[in-house]
C-alpha positions, 0 to 999 in steps of 0.5 A: 461074764463081760456084760455083767462086769460092765453093768456093775461098773456103770452102777458103781459110777452112777452111785458115785456121781449121785453121792458127789451131787449130795456131798459136793455142791455144784460150783457156779461160775459167776458171770462178768456182770456178777464179778463187777465190784459194787459202787461205793455208797455216797457218804452221808453228811454229818451235819450242815454248817453256815459257810461263814459261821461254823457254830451255826449247825443244822441236821439238813440243808437250809439257809444261814442267818446271812442268807447263804446256803448251808454247807455239808460236813463229812466225816472225811473232811479235815478240820482246818488248823487254828488261824485257817479258814475253810471256804466251800467252792460255792461260797467262793463263787458267791464272794467272787474270790480270786487268787494270784500267784507270787512270782519273780520278775523284773520290776521297773519303777517309774519315778515321777516328780514335779520340778521348778525351772530356774536360771543356770546358777553357774552362769549367773553374773552378779554385780557387787559394788566394792565401795559405798555410794549412790546409783543413778541412770539405771537402765533396767528396773525389774526382773526379767528385763532383757540385757545385751552385751555391752549395754550400760546398766547404771552409773555409780558415784562413790567418794572413796573411788573419787579419792583413789582417782585423785591419787592415780592422776597425781602419780601420772602427772608427777611421772611416778610410775610405781605410785601410778601402778599402785593407784591403778590396782587400788581402783581395780580392787574397788570394782572400777573396770579396765575401760574406766581406768584407761579413760581416766589415764587418757583424759587426765581428769576425774570421772565422778560418775563411773559406768557399769556395763553388761558383759553378756546377753541375758535377763535380769535374774535379781535386782535390789537397787533403783535410781538414787539408791545408796549402796552398802558394801555387803549389798548385791545390786543385780544379777544377770542370767542366760536361758541357754541352759536351765536348771530344773529342781525336782522334789522327790518324796523321801520313800523314793530317795534311794531311786535317785542317782546322778546321770539318770535320764529325765523326761520333762513335760509341761502343760504349757506345751502339750505333747512336747518333751524335753530330755535331760539328765540328773546333774546332782542329787542334794545330800540334805532332806527338805525338813518342811515337806520331807522331799529330796531335791535333785538338779536336772540340766535341760538345754533351752536355746529357744527360751521356751522354758521360763524360770519359775515354771512348774513342770512334770518330770519322769525319771528313769529309775534303774530296774530291779531284777529277780524281784518277788511281786504280788498284786497290790490289791492283795496287800492289807495294810492296817497301820500296825502290820501288813498282811496277805491272805495266802491259800494254804491248800484247796479251799483253805486260806490263812492270813500271813504277815509280810514285809513289802517294798516298793510298788509300781504298775499294780504290783508290790515287792515282797521282801519277806513272808512269801515264796515264789509260787504261793497264791494270795487272794486279790479280792474279798480278802478282808473278810477272810483275814478277819475270820482267820485272825478271830480263829487264831485268837480263839485258839490261843485263848483255848491253849491258855485255858488248857494250860491252866487246867493242867497246872490245876491238876498237877497241884491236886494230891495224888493217890499213894500206891502201896503195892510196892511197899512189900507188906506181904513179907511182914510176919504177923504171927510173931506179933503178940496180940495178947498184949494188945489192949483193944477194949480197955480204953473203948467206951461201949456206952454210946454204941448201939448194937441192936442191929447186929446179929450176935451168934451164940457161942457154944458153951 
């Protein structure tokens, strides 16, 4: 009995297993290789375009009219906005395109100028005769002649001074002290030295020829008389100056006028003395601009005890201008100056560029200060930017023209008459049954003579 039950159980299990195999397909466990995701297919280009002319398109690779390789355009590519220029990496390599970063730094502007050596005007001694007369026995004859202290320069004869001497002698001989003092003061007012007045009082005789002496060592800076010259009251005879200190007048262009300040250190070099330098400082900045050459004049004092710096010598000056800290700068080569505007080509994103107007300041050391238009970290093109700038301006202008045409088209559509919607008029509620159609005369006024009814089928009316 037990064997029979066991055999029956085995048979039932076998039938169930066979049925499961038919109605429940086997589950296949995929291998690790089968579970790996399939690699995405490489996108197909939509078309190929010329790198510098987007209107030149081809279905496959090739060369542009300029001889450059065509660039593929994919569906995922983002179209640049108006005024932006997209340049493929291989084209950038052909153009040698390079960019630089706008950054903040301390900008030192070396200010150079030319200068002219001259006498120290504050140390000049001018000889002005205070009476009319004649000059004789002149010991110096030209500018630059050396002069020693106490040297007699010239003699001077004046009838006016001779009359005053006569008054002085008369007062002395008559023991009129007050008159003598008054006459002596008059002689001083006429330019007679104390030395000559003392000699007149001591000798008690007239001195028709008065001598004039140098009161310092130096050189003749200017002379306007000669032996036998007649001198007027308003005439300058000669000037004597020293070369212990010299003035150098620097001529600085108008655009750098704001860099000049009193007390700035200045280094002087001269082609007459290669490799040598003189150190001085700005003593005064003149407030008036030279209208002839549009320059600002600055006065620099240099010690010159050895006399090697000579008046009228042309020298080179390097002025230490104050550094400007936290200044945004870019390479000067990135700046495009058109005369009407100043622009740079800014990198908007990878391989996309745009021409951007900027406002610039001073330039020094290969860098240019940016006052407005860029931010710290922006990248600008430093070469091959003129071609990109031209393309960017053309695209922006075409976009502007396109926007204008679209606006005019919209205005034209707005002027056309629109269809009237009768759905909201509520015609469904009109009761036509209340209308008396018998009273309507539809045919009395109609003329049927010109109507052609041959093409119409008229159903027969039942009698």
